[in-house]
All heavy atoms as TSV, in Angstrom:
chain	resi	resn	atom	element	x	y	z
A	1	MET	N	N	118.383	84.398	109.257
A	1	MET	CA	C	118.064	85.425	110.201
A	1	MET	C	C	116.650	86.050	110.052
A	1	MET	O	O	116.018	86.335	110.945
A	1	MET	CB	C	119.054	86.482	110.259
A	1	MET	CG	C	118.808	87.634	111.287
A	1	MET	SD	S	120.195	88.675	111.340
A	1	MET	CE	C	119.528	89.934	112.315
A	2	LYS	N	N	116.299	86.132	108.735
A	2	LYS	CA	C	115.082	86.709	108.477
A	2	LYS	C	C	113.883	85.932	108.988
A	2	LYS	O	O	112.913	86.461	109.521
A	2	LYS	CB	C	114.877	86.957	106.926
A	2	LYS	CG	C	113.622	87.763	106.611
A	2	LYS	CD	C	113.648	88.135	105.164
A	2	LYS	CE	C	112.321	88.825	104.868
A	2	LYS	NZ	N	112.172	89.276	103.569
A	3	ASN	N	N	114.001	84.606	108.892
A	3	ASN	CA	C	112.948	83.740	109.387
A	3	ASN	C	C	112.892	83.908	110.970
A	3	ASN	O	O	111.779	83.933	111.504
A	3	ASN	CB	C	113.259	82.344	109.086
A	3	ASN	CG	C	112.977	82.027	107.621
A	3	ASN	OD1	O	112.375	82.715	106.888
A	3	ASN	ND2	N	113.653	80.905	107.121
A	4	ASN	N	N	114.009	83.860	111.667
A	4	ASN	CA	C	114.023	84.193	113.004
A	4	ASN	C	C	113.428	85.473	113.469
A	4	ASN	O	O	112.514	85.645	114.389
A	4	ASN	CB	C	115.412	84.128	113.669
A	4	ASN	CG	C	115.900	82.658	113.589
A	4	ASN	OD1	O	115.146	81.724	113.534
A	4	ASN	ND2	N	117.255	82.559	113.695
A	5	PHE	N	N	113.805	86.529	112.608
A	5	PHE	CA	C	113.215	87.911	112.858
A	5	PHE	C	C	111.761	87.994	112.820
A	5	PHE	O	O	111.022	88.428	113.616
A	5	PHE	CB	C	113.850	88.913	111.928
A	5	PHE	CG	C	113.317	90.340	112.178
A	5	PHE	CD1	C	113.791	91.127	113.134
A	5	PHE	CD2	C	112.387	90.747	111.311
A	5	PHE	CE1	C	113.300	92.334	113.317
A	5	PHE	CE2	C	111.726	91.942	111.567
A	5	PHE	CZ	C	112.285	92.781	112.449
A	6	ASN	N	N	111.252	87.442	111.728
A	6	ASN	CA	C	109.820	87.398	111.518
A	6	ASN	C	C	109.153	86.625	112.628
A	6	ASN	O	O	108.061	87.041	113.065
A	6	ASN	CB	C	109.500	86.734	110.209
A	6	ASN	CG	C	109.819	87.737	108.949
A	6	ASN	OD1	O	109.876	88.902	109.164
A	6	ASN	ND2	N	110.003	87.177	107.881
A	7	ASP	N	N	109.580	85.496	113.063
A	7	ASP	CA	C	109.041	84.742	114.121
A	7	ASP	C	C	109.026	85.476	115.310
A	7	ASP	O	O	107.907	85.551	116.095
A	7	ASP	CB	C	109.800	83.383	114.386
A	7	ASP	CG	C	109.067	82.526	115.457
A	7	ASP	OD1	O	107.876	82.375	115.289
A	7	ASP	OD2	O	109.722	82.015	116.276
A	8	CYS	N	N	110.191	86.154	115.662
A	8	CYS	CA	C	110.172	86.953	116.921
A	8	CYS	C	C	109.285	88.222	116.910
A	8	CYS	O	O	108.562	88.456	117.884
A	8	CYS	CB	C	111.637	87.453	117.199
A	8	CYS	SG	S	112.800	86.137	117.572
A	9	LEU	N	N	109.202	88.842	115.724
A	9	LEU	CA	C	108.361	89.943	115.554
A	9	LEU	C	C	106.919	89.605	115.625
A	9	LEU	O	O	106.229	90.358	116.493
A	9	LEU	CB	C	108.674	90.670	114.184
A	9	LEU	CG	C	107.801	91.832	113.882
A	9	LEU	CD1	C	108.117	92.960	114.941
A	9	LEU	CD2	C	108.028	92.312	112.499
A	10	ASN	N	N	106.453	88.464	115.181
A	10	ASN	CA	C	105.089	87.942	115.345
A	10	ASN	C	C	104.757	87.703	116.764
A	10	ASN	O	O	103.746	88.090	117.306
A	10	ASN	CB	C	104.836	86.838	114.499
A	10	ASN	CG	C	104.774	87.175	113.086
A	10	ASN	OD1	O	104.437	88.279	112.678
A	10	ASN	ND2	N	105.095	86.281	112.161
A	11	ARG	N	N	105.772	87.238	117.546
A	11	ARG	CA	C	105.555	86.980	118.992
A	11	ARG	C	C	105.373	88.251	119.726
A	11	ARG	O	O	104.414	88.335	120.622
A	11	ARG	CB	C	106.653	86.026	119.553
A	11	ARG	CG	C	106.683	84.644	119.022
A	11	ARG	CD	C	107.910	83.918	119.618
A	11	ARG	NE	N	107.958	82.668	118.820
A	11	ARG	CZ	C	108.151	81.520	119.522
A	11	ARG	NH1	N	108.353	81.538	120.853
A	11	ARG	NH2	N	108.283	80.420	118.877
A	12	VAL	N	N	106.232	89.194	119.440
A	12	VAL	CA	C	106.139	90.477	120.165
A	12	VAL	C	C	104.886	91.238	119.799
A	12	VAL	O	O	104.160	91.697	120.627
A	12	VAL	CB	C	107.321	91.366	119.732
A	12	VAL	CG1	C	107.041	92.798	120.307
A	12	VAL	CG2	C	108.746	90.815	120.309
A	13	LEU	N	N	104.433	91.165	118.498
A	13	LEU	CA	C	103.164	91.852	118.173
A	13	LEU	C	C	101.925	91.281	118.764
A	13	LEU	O	O	100.902	92.001	118.789
A	13	LEU	CB	C	103.136	91.892	116.583
A	13	LEU	CG	C	104.078	92.817	115.921
A	13	LEU	CD1	C	103.950	92.734	114.463
A	13	LEU	CD2	C	104.125	94.301	116.463
A	14	LYS	N	N	101.868	90.036	119.093
A	14	LYS	CA	C	100.766	89.501	119.897
A	14	LYS	C	C	100.436	90.315	121.196
A	14	LYS	O	O	99.277	90.461	121.521
A	14	LYS	CB	C	101.070	88.062	120.347
A	14	LYS	CG	C	100.948	87.131	119.057
A	14	LYS	CD	C	101.130	85.680	119.519
A	14	LYS	CE	C	101.065	84.764	118.278
A	14	LYS	NZ	N	101.348	83.384	118.561
A	15	ASP	N	N	101.479	90.872	121.867
A	15	ASP	CA	C	101.368	91.580	123.003
A	15	ASP	C	C	101.358	93.066	122.771
A	15	ASP	O	O	100.684	93.984	123.503
A	15	ASP	CB	C	102.225	91.213	124.103
A	15	ASP	CG	C	102.051	89.853	124.585
A	15	ASP	OD1	O	100.917	89.346	124.739
A	15	ASP	OD2	O	103.094	89.081	124.938
A	16	GLU	N	N	102.268	93.463	121.809
A	16	GLU	CA	C	102.623	94.871	121.599
A	16	GLU	C	C	101.874	95.540	120.359
A	16	GLU	O	O	101.974	96.730	120.167
A	16	GLU	CB	C	104.084	95.148	121.469
A	16	GLU	CG	C	104.823	94.619	122.698
A	16	GLU	CD	C	104.622	95.486	123.920
A	16	GLU	OE1	O	104.231	96.704	123.793
A	16	GLU	OE2	O	104.647	94.995	125.072
A	17	GLY	N	N	101.269	94.771	119.599
A	17	GLY	CA	C	100.682	95.191	118.367
A	17	GLY	C	C	99.326	96.047	118.558
A	17	GLY	O	O	98.694	95.850	119.594
A	18	GLY	N	N	99.140	96.907	117.676
A	18	GLY	CA	C	97.896	97.714	117.842
A	18	GLY	C	C	98.346	99.105	118.272
A	18	GLY	O	O	99.397	99.526	118.556
A	19	TYR	N	N	97.229	99.991	118.173
A	19	TYR	CA	C	97.424	101.524	118.450
A	19	TYR	C	C	97.495	101.649	120.002
A	19	TYR	O	O	96.773	101.178	120.690
A	19	TYR	CB	C	96.356	102.227	117.725
A	19	TYR	CG	C	96.528	103.740	117.966
A	19	TYR	CD1	C	97.470	104.374	117.225
A	19	TYR	CD2	C	95.682	104.349	118.875
A	19	TYR	CE1	C	97.504	105.767	117.458
A	19	TYR	CE2	C	95.859	105.862	118.944
A	19	TYR	CZ	C	96.749	106.403	118.242
A	19	TYR	OH	O	96.867	107.830	118.496
A	20	SER	N	N	98.314	102.630	120.250
A	20	SER	CA	C	98.388	103.162	121.655
A	20	SER	C	C	98.732	104.604	121.692
A	20	SER	O	O	99.622	105.054	120.829
A	20	SER	CB	C	99.349	102.370	122.474
A	20	SER	OG	O	99.622	102.926	123.841
A	21	ASN	N	N	98.181	105.443	122.535
A	21	ASN	CA	C	98.603	106.714	122.749
A	21	ASN	C	C	98.294	107.112	124.234
A	21	ASN	O	O	97.491	107.931	124.540
A	21	ASN	CB	C	97.706	107.694	121.846
A	21	ASN	CG	C	98.234	109.070	121.883
A	21	ASN	OD1	O	99.266	109.410	122.425
A	21	ASN	ND2	N	97.449	109.978	121.200
A	22	HIS	N	N	99.032	106.426	125.114
A	22	HIS	CA	C	98.929	106.639	126.476
A	22	HIS	C	C	99.704	107.995	126.867
A	22	HIS	O	O	100.914	108.113	126.474
A	22	HIS	CB	C	99.488	105.471	127.228
A	22	HIS	CG	C	99.107	105.401	128.721
A	22	HIS	ND1	N	99.925	106.175	129.671
A	22	HIS	CD2	C	98.260	104.771	129.386
A	22	HIS	CE1	C	99.237	105.964	130.817
A	22	HIS	NE2	N	98.277	105.147	130.677
A	23	PRO	N	N	99.085	108.786	127.671
A	23	PRO	CA	C	99.695	109.997	128.082
A	23	PRO	C	C	101.156	109.957	128.865
A	23	PRO	O	O	101.983	110.782	128.769
A	23	PRO	CB	C	98.862	110.734	128.985
A	23	PRO	CG	C	97.539	110.061	128.908
A	23	PRO	CD	C	97.837	108.780	128.223
A	24	ALA	N	N	101.344	108.753	129.516
A	24	ALA	CA	C	102.566	108.455	130.242
A	24	ALA	C	C	103.587	107.956	129.384
A	24	ALA	O	O	104.828	107.732	129.735
A	24	ALA	CB	C	102.336	107.642	131.492
A	25	ASP	N	N	103.306	107.568	128.164
A	25	ASP	CA	C	104.236	106.934	127.128
A	25	ASP	C	C	104.975	107.980	126.440
A	25	ASP	O	O	104.451	108.696	125.666
A	25	ASP	CB	C	103.580	106.063	126.304
A	25	ASP	CG	C	104.500	105.198	125.285
A	25	ASP	OD1	O	105.703	105.556	125.200
A	25	ASP	OD2	O	104.014	104.337	124.621
A	26	PRO	N	N	106.267	108.195	126.643
A	26	PRO	CA	C	107.111	109.211	125.921
A	26	PRO	C	C	107.209	109.063	124.441
A	26	PRO	O	O	107.470	109.993	123.774
A	26	PRO	CB	C	108.441	109.139	126.643
A	26	PRO	CG	C	108.571	107.809	127.159
A	26	PRO	CD	C	107.164	107.373	127.495
A	27	GLY	N	N	106.766	107.819	123.955
A	27	GLY	CA	C	106.775	107.633	122.485
A	27	GLY	C	C	105.692	108.216	121.723
A	27	GLY	O	O	105.686	108.346	120.632
A	28	GLY	N	N	104.691	108.706	122.500
A	28	GLY	CA	C	103.475	109.240	121.953
A	28	GLY	C	C	102.682	108.181	121.135
A	28	GLY	O	O	102.717	106.988	121.401
A	29	PRO	N	N	101.902	108.597	120.104
A	29	PRO	CA	C	101.096	107.624	119.365
A	29	PRO	C	C	101.984	106.709	118.755
A	29	PRO	O	O	102.946	106.986	118.056
A	29	PRO	CB	C	100.374	108.609	118.273
A	29	PRO	CG	C	100.520	109.943	118.930
A	29	PRO	CD	C	101.762	110.099	119.724
A	30	THR	N	N	101.536	105.373	118.929
A	30	THR	CA	C	102.310	104.267	118.377
A	30	THR	C	C	101.429	103.168	117.887
A	30	THR	O	O	100.403	102.946	118.456
A	30	THR	CB	C	103.327	103.641	119.420
A	30	THR	OG1	O	103.987	104.722	120.040
A	30	THR	CG2	C	104.049	102.595	118.896
A	31	ASN	N	N	101.744	102.672	116.728
A	31	ASN	CA	C	100.892	101.543	116.138
A	31	ASN	C	C	101.914	100.456	115.517
A	31	ASN	O	O	102.689	100.799	114.600
A	31	ASN	CB	C	99.990	102.050	115.181
A	31	ASN	CG	C	98.874	101.079	114.799
A	31	ASN	OD1	O	98.702	100.100	115.540
A	31	ASN	ND2	N	98.131	101.285	113.779
A	32	TYR	N	N	101.849	99.271	116.116
A	32	TYR	CA	C	102.640	98.175	115.559
A	32	TYR	C	C	104.147	98.653	115.684
A	32	TYR	O	O	104.895	98.253	114.694
A	32	TYR	CB	C	102.256	97.693	114.176
A	32	TYR	CG	C	100.879	97.046	114.296
A	32	TYR	CD1	C	99.837	97.700	113.868
A	32	TYR	CD2	C	100.778	95.761	114.647
A	32	TYR	CE1	C	98.586	96.964	113.942
A	32	TYR	CE2	C	99.669	95.070	114.775
A	32	TYR	CZ	C	98.474	95.709	114.348
A	32	TYR	OH	O	97.309	95.066	114.366
A	33	GLY	N	N	104.607	99.316	116.676
A	33	GLY	CA	C	105.974	99.836	116.731
A	33	GLY	C	C	106.298	100.995	115.945
A	33	GLY	O	O	107.369	101.473	116.060
A	34	ILE	N	N	105.376	101.506	115.184
A	34	ILE	CA	C	105.662	102.705	114.391
A	34	ILE	C	C	105.204	103.990	115.298
A	34	ILE	O	O	103.945	104.126	115.550
A	34	ILE	CB	C	104.935	102.699	113.099
A	34	ILE	CG1	C	105.366	101.593	112.251
A	34	ILE	CG2	C	105.200	104.011	112.340
A	34	ILE	CD1	C	104.637	101.262	111.000
A	35	THR	N	N	106.044	104.840	115.697
A	35	THR	CA	C	105.818	106.093	116.472
A	35	THR	C	C	105.348	107.179	115.462
A	35	THR	O	O	105.740	107.079	114.210
A	35	THR	CB	C	106.943	106.444	117.428
A	35	THR	OG1	O	107.995	106.881	116.491
A	35	THR	CG2	C	107.324	105.324	118.360
A	36	LEU	N	N	104.737	108.180	115.917
A	36	LEU	CA	C	104.527	109.298	115.144
A	36	LEU	C	C	105.825	109.940	114.556
A	36	LEU	O	O	105.764	110.239	113.426
A	36	LEU	CB	C	103.792	110.339	116.066
A	36	LEU	CG	C	103.367	111.607	115.270
A	36	LEU	CD1	C	102.557	111.319	114.026
A	36	LEU	CD2	C	102.639	112.637	116.114
A	37	ARG	N	N	106.767	109.931	115.381
A	37	ARG	CA	C	108.118	110.461	114.796
A	37	ARG	C	C	108.653	109.523	113.646
A	37	ARG	O	O	109.040	109.989	112.641
A	37	ARG	CB	C	109.043	110.529	115.938
A	37	ARG	CG	C	110.522	111.033	115.380
A	37	ARG	CD	C	111.423	111.169	116.375
A	37	ARG	NE	N	112.786	111.577	115.913
A	37	ARG	CZ	C	113.472	112.582	116.432
A	37	ARG	NH1	N	113.094	113.106	117.500
A	37	ARG	NH2	N	114.617	112.885	115.793
A	38	ASP	N	N	108.563	108.244	113.840
A	38	ASP	CA	C	109.000	107.235	112.787
A	38	ASP	C	C	108.038	107.616	111.536
A	38	ASP	O	O	108.591	107.612	110.392
A	38	ASP	CB	C	108.733	105.774	113.166
A	38	ASP	CG	C	109.642	105.409	114.260
A	38	ASP	OD1	O	110.769	105.867	114.373
A	38	ASP	OD2	O	109.113	104.414	114.989
A	39	TYR	N	N	106.824	107.734	111.795
A	39	TYR	CA	C	105.968	107.887	110.540
A	39	TYR	C	C	106.323	109.228	109.851
A	39	TYR	O	O	106.412	109.298	108.529
A	39	TYR	CB	C	104.418	107.935	111.059
A	39	TYR	CG	C	103.445	108.109	109.913
A	39	TYR	CD1	C	102.896	106.764	109.488
A	39	TYR	CD2	C	103.095	109.246	109.372
A	39	TYR	CE1	C	101.907	106.801	108.457
A	39	TYR	CE2	C	102.093	109.192	108.204
A	39	TYR	CZ	C	101.621	108.049	107.902
A	39	TYR	OH	O	100.676	108.000	106.879
A	40	ARG	N	N	106.563	110.307	110.626
A	40	ARG	CA	C	106.921	111.661	109.987
A	40	ARG	C	C	108.353	111.634	109.249
A	40	ARG	O	O	108.488	112.154	108.308
A	40	ARG	CB	C	106.913	112.727	111.153
A	40	ARG	CG	C	105.615	113.084	111.487
A	40	ARG	CD	C	105.521	114.107	112.611
A	40	ARG	NE	N	104.234	114.522	112.820
A	40	ARG	CZ	C	103.850	115.274	113.862
A	40	ARG	NH1	N	104.844	115.618	114.788
A	40	ARG	NH2	N	102.566	115.675	114.082
A	41	ASP	N	N	109.351	110.793	109.927
A	41	ASP	CA	C	110.603	110.669	109.438
A	41	ASP	C	C	110.618	109.882	108.064
A	41	ASP	O	O	111.509	110.098	107.201
A	41	ASP	CB	C	111.566	110.123	110.357
A	41	ASP	CG	C	111.878	110.963	111.485
A	41	ASP	OD1	O	111.556	112.188	111.512
A	41	ASP	OD2	O	112.503	110.490	112.474
A	42	ASN	N	N	109.760	108.822	107.866
A	42	ASN	CA	C	109.750	107.866	106.948
A	42	ASN	C	C	108.714	107.833	105.853
A	42	ASN	O	O	108.880	107.429	104.730
A	42	ASN	CB	C	109.924	106.545	107.478
A	42	ASN	CG	C	111.305	106.302	108.254
A	42	ASN	OD1	O	112.327	106.172	107.606
A	42	ASN	ND2	N	111.239	106.470	109.468
A	43	ILE	N	N	107.555	108.446	106.317
A	43	ILE	CA	C	106.360	108.261	105.366
A	43	ILE	C	C	105.887	109.641	104.992
A	43	ILE	O	O	105.771	109.932	103.868
A	43	ILE	CB	C	105.221	107.483	106.106
A	43	ILE	CG1	C	105.677	106.129	106.586
A	43	ILE	CG2	C	103.936	107.379	105.247
A	43	ILE	CD1	C	106.120	105.188	105.498
A	44	ASN	N	N	105.547	110.535	106.022
A	44	ASN	CA	C	104.894	111.834	105.707
A	44	ASN	C	C	105.325	112.768	106.801
A	44	ASN	O	O	104.946	112.584	107.911
A	44	ASN	CB	C	103.413	111.681	105.612
A	44	ASN	CG	C	102.758	112.931	105.264
A	44	ASN	OD1	O	103.264	113.999	105.276
A	44	ASN	ND2	N	101.426	112.830	105.134
A	45	PRO	N	N	106.178	113.768	106.405
A	45	PRO	CA	C	106.546	114.815	107.489
A	45	PRO	C	C	105.365	115.513	108.062
A	45	PRO	O	O	105.476	116.021	109.228
A	45	PRO	CB	C	107.418	115.697	106.689
A	45	PRO	CG	C	107.614	115.129	105.426
A	45	PRO	CD	C	106.665	114.071	105.168
A	46	ARG	N	N	104.209	115.411	107.506
A	46	ARG	CA	C	103.051	116.101	108.213
A	46	ARG	C	C	102.046	115.140	108.680
A	46	ARG	O	O	100.871	115.412	109.023
A	46	ARG	CB	C	102.370	117.025	107.123
A	46	ARG	CG	C	103.139	118.063	106.545
A	46	ARG	CD	C	102.395	118.741	105.373
A	46	ARG	NE	N	102.797	120.034	105.163
A	46	ARG	CZ	C	102.238	121.084	105.582
A	46	ARG	NH1	N	101.102	120.948	106.349
A	46	ARG	NH2	N	102.632	122.359	105.389
A	47	GLY	N	N	102.502	113.874	109.020
A	47	GLY	CA	C	101.699	112.862	109.507
A	47	GLY	C	C	101.132	113.230	110.797
A	47	GLY	O	O	101.575	113.997	111.652
A	48	THR	N	N	99.893	112.582	111.210
A	48	THR	CA	C	99.248	112.863	112.371
A	48	THR	C	C	98.978	111.600	113.097
A	48	THR	O	O	99.292	110.465	112.724
A	48	THR	CB	C	97.814	113.433	112.045
A	48	THR	OG1	O	96.980	112.418	111.438
A	48	THR	CG2	C	97.950	114.698	111.196
A	49	ALA	N	N	98.564	111.659	114.381
A	49	ALA	CA	C	98.267	110.554	115.270
A	49	ALA	C	C	97.331	109.671	114.516
A	49	ALA	O	O	97.376	108.447	114.645
A	49	ALA	CB	C	97.779	111.001	116.573
A	50	ASN	N	N	96.303	110.352	113.849
A	50	ASN	CA	C	95.323	109.519	113.108
A	50	ASN	C	C	96.020	108.730	112.052
A	50	ASN	O	O	95.526	107.663	111.716
A	50	ASN	CB	C	94.251	110.449	112.433
A	50	ASN	CG	C	93.091	109.756	112.011
A	50	ASN	OD1	O	92.548	108.740	112.517
A	50	ASN	ND2	N	92.641	110.109	110.723
A	51	ASP	N	N	96.871	109.223	111.311
A	51	ASP	CA	C	97.678	108.458	110.306
A	51	ASP	C	C	98.357	107.277	110.995
A	51	ASP	O	O	98.291	106.101	110.399
A	51	ASP	CB	C	98.688	109.339	109.599
A	51	ASP	CG	C	98.186	110.446	108.927
A	51	ASP	OD1	O	97.059	110.377	108.091
A	51	ASP	OD2	O	98.746	111.584	108.888
A	52	VAL	N	N	99.028	107.404	112.011
A	52	VAL	CA	C	99.562	106.417	112.735
A	52	VAL	C	C	98.679	105.275	113.170
A	52	VAL	O	O	98.960	104.050	112.979
A	52	VAL	CB	C	100.476	106.916	113.941
A	52	VAL	CG1	C	100.986	105.716	114.851
A	52	VAL	CG2	C	101.635	107.741	113.589
A	53	SER	N	N	97.528	105.674	113.613
A	53	SER	CA	C	96.527	104.705	113.965
A	53	SER	C	C	95.982	103.747	112.907
A	53	SER	O	O	95.470	102.752	113.094
A	53	SER	CB	C	95.345	105.545	114.761
A	53	SER	OG	O	94.433	106.119	113.676
A	54	ARG	N	N	96.066	104.358	111.628
A	54	ARG	CA	C	95.703	103.545	110.433
A	54	ARG	C	C	96.836	102.706	109.980
A	54	ARG	O	O	96.429	102.005	108.912
A	54	ARG	CB	C	95.069	104.455	109.425
A	54	ARG	CG	C	93.880	105.319	109.901
A	54	ARG	CD	C	93.195	105.969	108.871
A	54	ARG	NE	N	94.024	106.732	107.887
A	54	ARG	CZ	C	94.062	107.944	107.802
A	54	ARG	NH1	N	93.586	108.707	108.533
A	54	ARG	NH2	N	95.059	108.430	106.986
A	55	CYS	N	N	98.064	102.836	110.342
A	55	CYS	CA	C	99.102	102.014	109.864
A	55	CYS	C	C	98.740	100.568	109.806
A	55	CYS	O	O	98.238	100.014	110.859
A	55	CYS	CB	C	100.451	102.254	110.682
A	55	CYS	SG	S	101.290	103.699	110.322
A	56	GLN	N	N	99.177	99.871	108.904
A	56	GLN	CA	C	99.043	98.422	108.744
A	56	GLN	C	C	100.360	97.764	108.950
A	56	GLN	O	O	101.373	98.440	108.795
A	56	GLN	CB	C	98.406	98.068	107.404
A	56	GLN	CG	C	97.043	98.702	107.075
A	56	GLN	CD	C	96.005	98.133	108.054
A	56	GLN	OE1	O	95.871	96.916	108.435
A	56	GLN	NE2	N	95.220	98.934	108.656
A	57	THR	N	N	100.493	96.490	109.309
A	57	THR	CA	C	101.649	95.823	109.556
A	57	THR	C	C	102.652	95.823	108.254
A	57	THR	O	O	103.781	95.767	108.507
A	57	THR	CB	C	101.477	94.337	110.047
A	57	THR	OG1	O	100.732	93.623	109.150
A	57	THR	CG2	C	100.780	94.490	111.428
A	58	ASP	N	N	102.094	95.931	107.146
A	58	ASP	CA	C	102.982	95.997	106.023
A	58	ASP	C	C	103.862	97.229	105.942
A	58	ASP	O	O	104.922	97.181	105.413
A	58	ASP	CB	C	102.144	95.735	104.649
A	58	ASP	CG	C	101.121	96.771	104.430
A	58	ASP	OD1	O	100.593	97.487	105.323
A	58	ASP	OD2	O	100.846	97.021	103.202
A	59	LEU	N	N	103.329	98.359	106.454
A	59	LEU	CA	C	104.235	99.480	106.665
A	59	LEU	C	C	105.340	99.306	107.647
A	59	LEU	O	O	106.408	100.004	107.563
A	59	LEU	CB	C	103.375	100.759	107.064
A	59	LEU	CG	C	102.482	101.406	106.133
A	59	LEU	CD1	C	101.821	102.576	106.693
A	59	LEU	CD2	C	103.365	101.873	104.935
A	60	GLN	N	N	105.181	98.343	108.481
A	60	GLN	CA	C	106.124	98.181	109.617
A	60	GLN	C	C	107.566	97.852	109.035
A	60	GLN	O	O	108.475	98.512	109.457
A	60	GLN	CB	C	105.693	97.022	110.363
A	60	GLN	CG	C	106.400	96.776	111.660
A	60	GLN	CD	C	105.601	95.530	112.354
A	60	GLN	OE1	O	104.513	95.242	112.072
A	60	GLN	NE2	N	106.297	94.984	113.185
A	61	ASN	N	N	107.556	96.947	108.167
A	61	ASN	CA	C	108.979	96.666	107.466
A	61	ASN	C	C	109.450	97.895	106.760
A	61	ASN	O	O	110.692	98.012	106.778
A	61	ASN	CB	C	108.767	95.564	106.430
A	61	ASN	CG	C	108.600	94.167	107.228
A	61	ASN	OD1	O	108.996	94.206	108.427
A	61	ASN	ND2	N	108.235	93.160	106.606
A	62	GLN	N	N	108.624	98.591	106.093
A	62	GLN	CA	C	109.111	99.754	105.367
A	62	GLN	C	C	109.699	100.801	106.325
A	62	GLN	O	O	110.769	101.332	106.126
A	62	GLN	CB	C	107.987	100.407	104.568
A	62	GLN	CG	C	108.366	101.742	103.870
A	62	GLN	CD	C	107.246	102.404	103.136
A	62	GLN	OE1	O	106.109	101.747	103.112
A	62	GLN	NE2	N	107.419	103.541	102.781
A	63	VAL	N	N	108.980	101.111	107.428
A	63	VAL	CA	C	109.388	102.101	108.389
A	63	VAL	C	C	110.578	101.749	109.261
A	63	VAL	O	O	111.553	102.458	109.354
A	63	VAL	CB	C	108.271	102.532	109.321
A	63	VAL	CG1	C	108.785	103.505	110.430
A	63	VAL	CG2	C	107.169	103.275	108.559
A	64	LEU	N	N	110.566	100.500	109.682
A	64	LEU	CA	C	111.692	99.905	110.572
A	64	LEU	C	C	112.886	99.380	109.700
A	64	LEU	O	O	113.811	98.891	110.170
A	64	LEU	CB	C	111.136	98.940	111.383
A	64	LEU	CG	C	110.139	99.453	112.378
A	64	LEU	CD1	C	109.468	98.340	113.236
A	64	LEU	CD2	C	110.609	100.561	113.272
A	65	GLU	N	N	112.675	99.401	108.292
A	65	GLU	CA	C	113.697	98.793	107.505
A	65	GLU	C	C	114.067	97.388	107.742
A	65	GLU	O	O	115.226	97.027	107.630
A	65	GLU	CB	C	114.998	99.719	107.421
A	65	GLU	CG	C	114.635	101.206	106.963
A	65	GLU	CD	C	115.773	101.961	107.000
A	65	GLU	OE1	O	116.998	101.595	107.499
A	65	GLU	OE2	O	115.781	103.099	106.342
A	66	CYS	N	N	113.200	96.673	108.107
A	66	CYS	CA	C	113.247	95.246	108.419
A	66	CYS	C	C	113.380	94.381	107.210
A	66	CYS	O	O	113.911	93.246	107.202
A	66	CYS	CB	C	112.067	94.693	109.248
A	66	CYS	SG	S	111.848	95.583	110.756
A	67	SER	N	N	113.043	94.860	106.066
A	67	SER	CA	C	113.012	93.999	104.824
A	67	SER	C	C	114.506	93.652	104.397
A	67	SER	O	O	114.673	92.802	103.661
A	67	SER	CB	C	112.160	94.615	103.726
A	67	SER	OG	O	112.780	95.961	103.501
A	68	GLY	N	N	115.454	94.460	104.790
A	68	GLY	CA	C	116.736	94.222	104.542
A	68	GLY	C	C	117.508	93.242	105.225
A	68	GLY	O	O	118.667	92.827	104.871
A	69	LEU	N	N	116.842	92.690	106.217
A	69	LEU	CA	C	117.547	91.678	107.022
A	69	LEU	C	C	117.567	90.314	106.386
A	69	LEU	O	O	116.729	89.949	105.524
A	69	LEU	CB	C	116.743	91.538	108.397
A	69	LEU	CG	C	116.901	92.700	109.297
A	69	LEU	CD1	C	115.992	92.380	110.510
A	69	LEU	CD2	C	118.286	92.960	109.650
């Protein structure tokens, strides 16, 4: 399953990867699937949009707990 997950994730990130902070997006600041809320819940409760914008893909597994699959 992990191999399938990583393959699927890589395909999604081709279109969805990178920083976004569109006013119409209710998720707010997001980078590689990590929202500001995710960042605050899992990394730093005082995190900012700037922190999210600097997230690297290696944080993705940590925040989304994908490494346990």
